[in-house]
PASEBA-1860 file (N, C-alpha, C; in nm, 3 decimals):
! residues 101
1> MEGKILVK> 10.825/3.909/-3.919/10.793/3.778/-3.920/10.758/3.740/-4.069 ~ 10.815/3.801/-4.160/10.797/3.769/-4.303/10.805/3.627/-4.334 ~ 10.718/3.567/-4.402/10.728/3.432/-4.445/10.689/3.327/-4.339 ~ 10.657/3.372/-4.230/10.639/3.281/-4.101/10.485/3.262/-4.102 ~ 10.443/3.140/-4.053/10.300/3.112/-4.035/10.287/3.051/-3.904 ~ 10.166/3.041/-3.856/10.127/2.970/-3.730/10.091/2.827/-3.750 ~ 10.148/2.745/-3.673/10.112/2.588/-3.682/10.081/2.544/-3.549 ~ 9.968/2.478/-3.530/9.932/2.412/-3.404/9.883/2.266/-3.435
9> VHESNRRV> 9.936/2.174/-3.355/9.905/2.037/-3.380/9.808/1.998/-3.258 ~ 9.687/1.950/-3.305/9.596/1.910/-3.207/9.583/1.753/-3.209 ~ 9.592/1.691/-3.087/9.580/1.548/-3.072/9.447/1.511/-3.017 ~ 9.369/1.433/-3.085/9.250/1.381/-3.039/9.224/1.251/-3.104 ~ 9.107/1.207/-3.145/9.089/1.079/-3.218/9.169/1.085/-3.338 ~ 9.198/1.200/-3.402/9.273/1.208/-3.520/9.370/1.332/-3.508 ~ 9.481/1.332/-3.560/9.572/1.447/-3.549/9.527/1.557/-3.649 ~ 9.501/1.675/-3.593/9.452/1.786/-3.671/9.557/1.897/-3.666
17> IAICDPEL> 9.598/1.945/-3.787/9.711/2.044/-3.789/9.634/2.179/-3.838 ~ 9.636/2.275/-3.760/9.590/2.405/-3.792/9.700/2.504/-3.834 ~ 9.681/2.564/-3.958/9.787/2.649/-4.007/9.723/2.772/-4.058 ~ 9.787/2.886/-4.016/9.723/3.020/-4.056/9.826/3.129/-4.062 ~ 9.787/3.232/-4.131/9.874/3.352/-4.134/9.855/3.423/-4.001 ~ 9.966/3.466/-3.947/9.952/3.532/-3.803/9.861/3.651/-3.801 ~ 9.853/3.731/-3.904/9.771/3.849/-3.900/9.623/3.816/-3.899 ~ 9.585/3.698/-3.925/9.444/3.664/-3.926/9.393/3.620/-3.786
25> LGKKFVDG> 9.487/3.585/-3.706/9.455/3.522/-3.575/9.354/3.616/-3.496 ~ 9.254/3.558/-3.441/9.156/3.629/-3.360/9.042/3.706/-3.441 ~ 9.050/3.698/-3.562/8.958/3.764/-3.661/8.840/3.658/-3.706 ~ 8.732/3.716/-3.746/8.632/3.640/-3.800/8.580/3.693/-3.931 ~ 8.567/3.601/-4.023/8.524/3.638/-4.165/8.394/3.568/-4.201 ~ 8.298/3.642/-4.245/8.167/3.588/-4.284/8.137/3.611/-4.425 ~ 8.090/3.522/-4.498/8.052/3.540/-4.637/7.925/3.458/-4.660 ~ 7.809/3.521/-4.642/7.680/3.451/-4.649/7.664/3.346/-4.552
33> QFQLDMNP> 7.642/3.221/-4.573/7.627/3.107/-4.464/7.766/3.064/-4.431 ~ 7.874/3.106/-4.482/8.005/3.049/-4.448/8.080/3.139/-4.358 ~ 8.168/3.091/-4.264/8.244/3.173/-4.189/8.369/3.113/-4.149 ~ 8.471/3.187/-4.128/8.600/3.150/-4.079/8.626/3.227/-3.948 ~ 8.633/3.143/-3.839/8.654/3.199/-3.697/8.793/3.166/-3.671 ~ 8.880/3.253/-3.670/9.029/3.237/-3.643/9.059/3.235/-3.490 ~ 8.988/3.144/-3.426/9.009/3.141/-3.278/9.142/3.107/-3.243 ~ 9.218/3.179/-3.156/9.351/3.158/-3.105/9.364/3.023/-3.043
41> LFYGGEEM> 9.257/2.969/-2.981/9.275/2.844/-2.916/9.294/2.730/-3.014 ~ 9.246/2.747/-3.136/9.255/2.654/-3.234/9.382/2.684/-3.331 ~ 9.392/2.807/-3.373/9.492/2.847/-3.475/9.617/2.905/-3.404 ~ 9.618/2.935/-3.279/9.732/3.008/-3.226/9.844/2.902/-3.188 ~ 9.931/2.885/-3.280/10.040/2.793/-3.263/10.178/2.844/-3.267 ~ 10.259/2.755/-3.306/10.411/2.792/-3.317/10.437/2.859/-3.455 ~ 10.525/2.960/-3.447/10.566/3.026/-3.573/10.659/2.928/-3.652 ~ 10.634/2.914/-3.774/10.724/2.818/-3.857/10.755/2.884/-3.996
49> SAEELGKL> 10.868/2.845/-4.045/10.912/2.891/-4.177/10.866/2.784/-4.274 ~ 10.894/2.819/-4.402/10.855/2.713/-4.507/10.929/2.580/-4.481 ~ 11.060/2.596/-4.451/11.140/2.478/-4.433/11.095/2.394/-4.304 ~ 11.059/2.461/-4.205/11.006/2.395/-4.079/10.874/2.329/-4.112 ~ 10.781/2.396/-4.176/10.657/2.340/-4.218/10.677/2.215/-4.305 ~ 10.774/2.216/-4.397/10.802/2.106/-4.487/10.845/1.988/-4.409 ~ 10.936/2.003/-4.306/10.977/1.907/-4.215/10.862/1.840/-4.134 ~ 10.776/1.931/-4.084/10.669/1.873/-4.010/10.570/1.789/-4.092
57> IKSLERAY> 10.536/1.836/-4.207/10.450/1.759/-4.303/10.511/1.629/-4.339 ~ 10.645/1.622/-4.363/10.708/1.496/-4.391/10.715/1.407/-4.278 ~ 10.731/1.460/-4.161/10.728/1.370/-4.039/10.600/1.317/-4.006 ~ 10.484/1.378/-4.051/10.351/1.332/-4.019/10.287/1.254/-4.128 ~ 10.361/1.237/-4.233/10.309/1.170/-4.358/10.229/1.036/-4.332 ~ 10.282/0.953/-4.250/10.237/0.823/-4.228/10.121/0.823/-4.118 ~ 10.106/0.935/-4.050/10.004/0.949/-3.945/9.863/0.996/-4.006 ~ 9.863/1.034/-4.139/9.753/1.074/-4.207/9.663/1.181/-4.124
65> PSYNIVGK> 9.726/1.291/-4.086/9.654/1.397/-4.025/9.559/1.478/-4.116 ~ 9.469/1.545/-4.054/9.386/1.642/-4.112/9.445/1.782/-4.107 ~ 9.425/1.861/-4.214/9.478/2.001/-4.203/9.378/2.109/-4.231 ~ 9.377/2.213/-4.152/9.295/2.329/-4.182/9.399/2.441/-4.208 ~ 9.384/2.502/-4.318/9.490/2.598/-4.371/9.411/2.726/-4.415 ~ 9.450/2.843/-4.356/9.386/2.972/-4.377/9.486/3.081/-4.401 ~ 9.473/3.152/-4.507/9.560/3.269/-4.534/9.647/3.255/-4.654 ~ 9.684/3.361/-4.716/9.756/3.350/-4.848/9.901/3.284/-4.826
73> KSIDLCLK> 9.968/3.339/-4.721/10.105/3.284/-4.696/10.098/3.135/-4.671 ~ 9.999/3.097/-4.582/9.989/2.954/-4.547/9.948/2.868/-4.657 ~ 9.854/2.912/-4.746/9.817/2.838/-4.856/9.940/2.828/-4.955 ~ 10.009/2.937/-4.983/10.130/2.928/-5.069/10.234/2.823/-5.023 ~ 10.260/2.825/-4.886/10.356/2.736/-4.829/10.305/2.586/-4.849 ~ 10.180/2.576/-4.836/10.125/2.428/-4.839/10.122/2.392/-4.993 ~ 10.098/2.476/-5.083/10.106/2.444/-5.219/10.251/2.407/-5.256 ~ 10.348/2.480/-5.213/10.494/2.453/-5.236/10.536/2.318/-5.183
81> NDLISKEG> 10.476/2.276/-5.068/10.497/2.150/-5.004/10.414/2.036/-5.055 ~ 10.337/2.061/-5.165/10.256/1.965/-5.227/10.147/1.902/-5.131 ~ 10.105/1.981/-5.031/10.010/1.937/-4.935/9.864/1.958/-4.998 ~ 9.850/2.058/-5.075/9.717/2.089/-5.145/9.744/2.119/-5.283 ~ 9.626/2.117/-5.361/9.633/2.160/-5.496/9.545/2.287/-5.513 ~ 9.568/2.362/-5.618/9.498/2.482/-5.643/9.348/2.454/-5.643 ~ 9.306/2.338/-5.696/9.165/2.308/-5.709/9.100/2.298/-5.572 ~ 9.172/2.275/-5.474/9.122/2.255/-5.331/9.104/2.375/-5.256
89> IGKISGIP> 9.137/2.496/-5.313/9.137/2.618/-5.241/9.004/2.687/-5.260 ~ 8.942/2.736/-5.154/8.826/2.816/-5.152/8.849/2.958/-5.093 ~ 8.752/3.039/-5.090/8.768/3.171/-5.036/8.648/3.204/-4.958 ~ 8.666/3.265/-4.841/8.555/3.324/-4.770/8.590/3.477/-4.736 ~ 8.508/3.561/-4.781/8.543/3.713/-4.768/8.675/3.734/-4.819 ~ 8.723/3.673/-4.936/8.845/3.696/-4.998/8.963/3.628/-4.936 ~ 8.947/3.557/-4.819/9.048/3.493/-4.753/9.056/3.340/-4.801 ~ 9.175/3.302/-4.862/9.186/3.163/-4.906/9.195/3.064/-4.793
97> HAMVF> 9.140/2.946/-4.819/9.150/2.840/-4.711/9.133/2.701/-4.782 ~ 9.180/2.600/-4.713/9.170/2.463/-4.764/9.168/2.368/-4.645 ~ 9.105/2.253/-4.673/9.109/2.142/-4.577/9.156/2.022/-4.645 ~ 9.234/1.943/-4.573/9.284/1.809/-4.616/9.239/1.708/-4.512 ~ 9.182/1.612/-4.555/9.142/1.487/-4.471/9.212/1.373/-4.507
END
């Protein structure tokens, strides 16, 4: 599954897109008062390639969704698709993450 990430679209008051590296699913990372809980109910989505992610991002552009992005592969793909900038990336227990509202 090299290069693939997991993407799940949540529909509520606002569309939320959860994106993560598959190997992080089900894990919890704690760093002081901060934590990443990679709950499969939230992050367990469809496997996508960089091309598929790019198409999804483009199709949702005008819907102004929020994004939760966790993991090196996911962050790299979102950087390549101009969804995030390097300045917006944080780390918890060494795991890169970003949020876009």
